[in-house]
Backbone bond lengths (Angstrom), bond angles and torsions (degrees), N, CA, C in turn:
res aa  C-N    CA-C-N  psi(-1)  N-CA   C-N-CA  omega(-1)  CA-C   N-CA-C  phi
1 M - - - 1.451 - - 1.531 110.97 -
2 K 1.343 116.73 -42.93 1.458 120.27 178.20 1.510 110.76 -64.63
3 C 1.329 116.28 -34.72 1.457 121.69 178.75 1.533 110.50 -62.86
4 C 1.322 116.57 -42.73 1.474 120.88 179.69 1.528 110.97 -63.95
5 R 1.312 116.42 -41.42 1.469 119.90 178.48 1.517 110.33 -64.48
6 F 1.313 116.08 -42.28 1.465 119.91 179.86 1.543 109.59 -61.95
7 V 1.319 117.01 -44.98 1.454 121.24 -179.64 1.517 110.53 -62.53
8 T 1.331 116.99 -42.79 1.469 120.93 178.79 1.511 111.10 -61.80
9 V 1.316 117.08 -45.71 1.471 121.71 179.57 1.517 109.82 -64.18
10 A 1.333 117.44 -41.47 1.474 120.41 179.60 1.515 110.44 -64.49
11 L 1.329 117.67 -43.03 1.472 120.43 179.77 1.531 110.72 -64.30
12 M 1.309 116.87 -44.43 1.464 119.36 179.21 1.528 110.82 -63.92
13 S 1.325 117.54 -34.64 1.462 120.13 177.20 1.524 111.18 -63.96
14 L 1.320 115.00 -40.32 1.476 119.09 176.65 1.514 110.68 -64.27
15 V 1.324 116.49 -45.29 1.460 120.70 179.68 1.524 109.62 -60.10
16 I 1.305 116.84 -45.31 1.476 121.44 -179.86 1.507 110.54 -61.03
17 T 1.309 116.86 -47.97 1.459 121.54 -176.08 1.522 111.27 -63.23
18 F 1.310 116.50 -51.74 1.450 119.33 -174.35 1.514 113.40 -82.79
19 A 1.299 118.90 -27.23 1.453 120.19 177.75 1.514 109.74 -65.25
20 S 1.308 117.56 -33.50 1.463 120.01 178.96 1.513 111.31 -64.89
21 I 1.308 117.09 -29.20 1.469 121.93 177.99 1.520 110.75 -78.90
22 E 1.339 116.75 -43.88 1.446 121.35 -170.48 1.511 114.53 -83.69
23 A 1.326 119.51 -24.71 1.452 120.20 -176.27 1.530 111.31 -129.43
24 A 1.319 116.20 35.21 1.454 121.11 -178.11 1.520 110.34 -59.97
25 G 1.328 116.32 138.54 1.439 121.84 176.72 1.519 115.18 96.02
26 E 1.307 118.55 -22.96 1.450 121.31 -178.29 1.518 112.73 -65.65
27 C 1.321 117.34 -25.91 1.443 121.07 -176.38 1.540 112.78 -102.77
28 G 1.310 116.04 18.47 1.457 120.29 177.31 1.511 112.46 61.95
29 R 1.304 116.98 -126.95 1.474 120.67 -178.18 1.515 112.72 -76.83
30 M 1.349 117.04 -19.75 1.453 119.84 178.94 1.539 107.99 -82.94
31 P 1.325 117.26 124.79 1.457 118.12 175.98 1.526 110.30 -61.36
32 I 1.318 116.88 139.96 1.450 120.33 -176.60 1.526 110.93 -60.98
33 G 1.314 116.89 -30.17 1.471 119.94 176.25 1.513 111.73 -62.26
34 Q 1.313 117.35 -37.57 1.465 121.06 178.36 1.528 109.71 -68.92
35 A 1.339 117.00 -38.92 1.458 120.75 177.46 1.532 110.63 -63.82
36 A 1.336 115.92 -43.28 1.471 120.57 178.99 1.522 110.35 -62.75
37 A 1.309 117.14 -42.00 1.469 120.65 179.72 1.516 111.42 -63.32
38 S 1.327 116.85 -37.22 1.450 119.75 -179.26 1.534 111.32 -67.71
39 L 1.328 116.85 -22.34 1.464 120.82 -179.23 1.524 112.78 -94.66
40 S 1.314 118.16 7.42 1.467 119.68 -178.59 1.523 114.39 -57.48
41 P 1.354 119.85 -30.23 1.473 118.18 176.81 1.525 112.93 -65.37
42 C 1.328 116.97 -12.68 1.471 121.71 -178.19 1.519 112.70 -89.32
43 L 1.304 118.67 -9.28 1.455 121.77 -172.95 1.527 113.02 -51.16
44 P 1.332 120.90 -50.61 1.465 119.04 178.88 1.524 113.68 -61.40
45 A 1.337 117.27 -34.45 1.462 120.80 -177.95 1.524 112.29 -72.39
46 T 1.338 117.88 -16.29 1.464 120.41 179.67 1.507 112.06 -88.73
47 K 1.318 116.09 -1.51 1.471 120.14 179.64 1.515 113.58 -110.17
48 N 1.324 116.96 -23.85 1.458 121.66 -175.67 1.538 109.83 -127.58
49 P 1.332 117.35 113.22 1.461 119.17 -177.75 1.541 114.26 -67.12
50 R 1.310 116.78 -17.22 1.470 120.76 -179.00 1.534 111.52 -101.00
51 G 1.318 116.45 -7.12 1.458 119.58 -178.24 1.513 111.30 -71.75
52 K 1.318 114.19 151.31 1.475 119.93 179.67 1.531 108.89 -72.49
53 V 1.308 116.01 136.23 1.452 120.34 176.85 1.519 107.49 -89.83
54 P 1.345 118.44 122.19 1.463 120.74 -178.75 1.539 111.21 -62.84
55 P 1.326 116.94 143.39 1.467 120.59 178.20 1.526 113.58 -54.83
56 V 1.319 117.54 -36.37 1.468 120.41 179.73 1.538 109.44 -65.40
57 C 1.310 117.64 -34.31 1.459 121.51 176.43 1.523 109.56 -64.65
58 C 1.327 116.20 -48.13 1.463 120.79 -179.78 1.535 110.96 -58.65
59 A 1.311 116.15 -40.22 1.453 119.34 178.48 1.529 112.56 -63.57
60 K 1.322 115.80 -42.49 1.471 121.24 179.39 1.525 111.05 -66.79
61 V 1.338 116.42 -43.95 1.466 119.91 -179.23 1.526 110.19 -66.43
62 G 1.335 117.18 -41.32 1.451 121.01 178.30 1.534 112.05 -60.84
63 A 1.325 115.99 -42.47 1.467 120.79 179.15 1.526 110.75 -64.26
64 L 1.319 116.39 -41.50 1.456 120.24 -178.93 1.518 111.26 -69.58
65 I 1.332 118.40 -36.64 1.452 121.06 176.70 1.525 110.81 -64.41
66 R 1.335 116.58 -39.43 1.456 119.11 178.68 1.513 111.91 -66.17
67 T 1.332 117.17 -38.11 1.472 119.08 -175.01 1.508 113.92 -91.13
68 N 1.341 117.73 -36.46 1.464 119.40 -175.60 1.531 111.49 -163.97
69 P 1.318 118.61 83.84 1.470 120.05 -177.92 1.529 112.50 -62.84
70 R 1.336 119.45 -28.68 1.448 121.41 177.44 1.522 111.32 -63.36
71 C 1.315 116.33 -33.20 1.455 120.38 179.52 1.518 109.36 -67.39
72 L 1.318 117.34 -40.79 1.461 120.88 178.85 1.524 109.68 -59.20
73 C 1.315 117.67 -45.01 1.444 120.73 177.46 1.527 112.24 -62.31
74 A 1.316 116.27 -43.11 1.459 120.30 -179.46 1.523 111.35 -60.34
75 V 1.312 116.49 -41.10 1.464 120.08 178.98 1.521 110.39 -67.57
76 M 1.332 117.06 -49.13 1.468 120.88 -175.89 1.520 113.55 -66.83
77 L 1.313 116.38 -29.42 1.463 119.47 -173.42 1.522 113.03 -104.12
78 S 1.305 118.77 5.96 1.455 119.72 179.92 1.521 109.06 -65.12
79 P 1.318 118.22 145.85 1.465 122.02 -179.61 1.538 113.04 -56.54
80 L 1.308 116.60 -36.97 1.458 117.69 -179.63 1.517 112.59 -75.23
81 A 1.325 117.88 -25.75 1.464 119.39 173.68 1.523 108.71 -62.87
82 K 1.318 115.08 -40.36 1.453 119.54 176.90 1.528 111.14 -63.38
83 K 1.321 116.17 -40.74 1.469 120.37 177.56 1.521 111.21 -64.25
84 A 1.311 117.20 -28.05 1.469 121.27 179.21 1.519 110.66 -79.61
85 G 1.322 117.32 1.25 1.459 120.88 177.24 1.518 114.43 97.46
86 I 1.314 116.52 7.57 1.451 120.30 179.34 1.518 108.69 -79.28
87 N 1.328 116.10 123.78 1.455 122.00 178.02 1.529 107.79 -90.79
88 P 1.350 118.59 116.20 1.466 119.27 -175.86 1.537 113.65 -57.58
89 G 1.312 118.13 -38.74 1.468 120.82 179.34 1.513 112.20 -63.22
90 I 1.315 116.38 -37.26 1.473 120.72 177.73 1.524 110.44 -76.42
91 A 1.318 116.49 -40.92 1.477 120.63 -178.24 1.509 111.91 -62.43
92 I 1.332 116.05 -39.83 1.463 120.20 -179.78 1.526 111.90 -65.17
93 A 1.317 116.98 -25.82 1.472 121.36 179.80 1.518 112.95 -82.27
94 V 1.319 118.78 -8.01 1.479 121.06 -178.37 1.527 111.68 -57.07
95 P 1.332 121.08 -46.19 1.479 119.40 179.18 1.541 111.72 -58.73
96 K 1.300 118.10 -38.68 1.474 120.71 178.21 1.526 109.89 -66.50
97 R 1.339 116.19 -42.49 1.471 120.10 179.69 1.525 111.14 -65.82
98 C 1.335 116.44 -22.04 1.467 120.18 176.67 1.541 112.10 -88.68
99 N 1.314 116.47 -0.70 1.469 121.85 -177.52 1.529 112.81 58.22
100 I 1.329 115.30 39.19 1.475 119.80 177.03 1.530 107.54 -78.83
101 R 1.311 115.13 124.77 1.473 120.59 -172.80 1.512 113.78 -70.49
102 N 1.297 118.19 -46.40 1.463 121.83 -174.66 1.528 112.26 -95.11
103 R 1.312 116.38 40.62 1.460 120.60 179.43 1.521 108.84 -80.74
104 P 1.332 116.65 159.59 1.470 119.28 174.18 1.533 109.45 -58.25
105 A 1.319 115.14 136.12 1.478 120.54 -176.51 1.518 110.57 -79.65
106 G 1.297 115.19 153.83 1.460 121.91 173.60 1.526 111.63 81.05
107 K 1.288 114.01 -160.98 1.459 120.88 -176.13 1.525 109.58 -114.53
108 R 1.297 115.94 45.06 1.453 121.43 -175.00 1.519 111.16 -124.24
109 C 1.291 115.44 140.12 1.458 121.20 174.19 1.518 105.24 -141.45
110 G 1.296 116.25 103.69 1.464 119.28 -173.72 1.518 109.08 62.11
111 R 1.321 116.28 -127.84 1.472 119.98 178.58 1.514 112.73 -87.10
112 Y 1.324 117.18 -6.46 1.464 120.73 -177.28 1.528 109.84 -84.23
113 I 1.299 115.72 130.55 1.463 121.58 175.03 1.525 106.49 -118.04
114 V 1.335 115.94 128.04 1.444 120.52 179.32 1.523 108.28 -65.45
115 P 1.337 116.31 127.92 1.459 119.49 -178.67 1.531 112.19 -67.02
């Protein structure tokens, strides 16, 4: 169990570090690394389409959609997020799985379209 937590923290650290380099500016004044760190409770939900999305994840995603939906896409679609095991098609569906009303419509996140 401790090993899994360590791996999760290590992966999120990598995502935070490299996402700030690769998607700088998408999150406005908030560094993208900070945005990625705030979404760490969502990590399991971005890998399994049938997994339960934790309420804390839904709250973080909802807040980010209200303030900057482009930032959410930048975090979810960063190359290192994918290396951390995040599936973009599953990640994009997290707002819908959280029943967020004012989520971006359709299967689009930036230039990415869910196949």
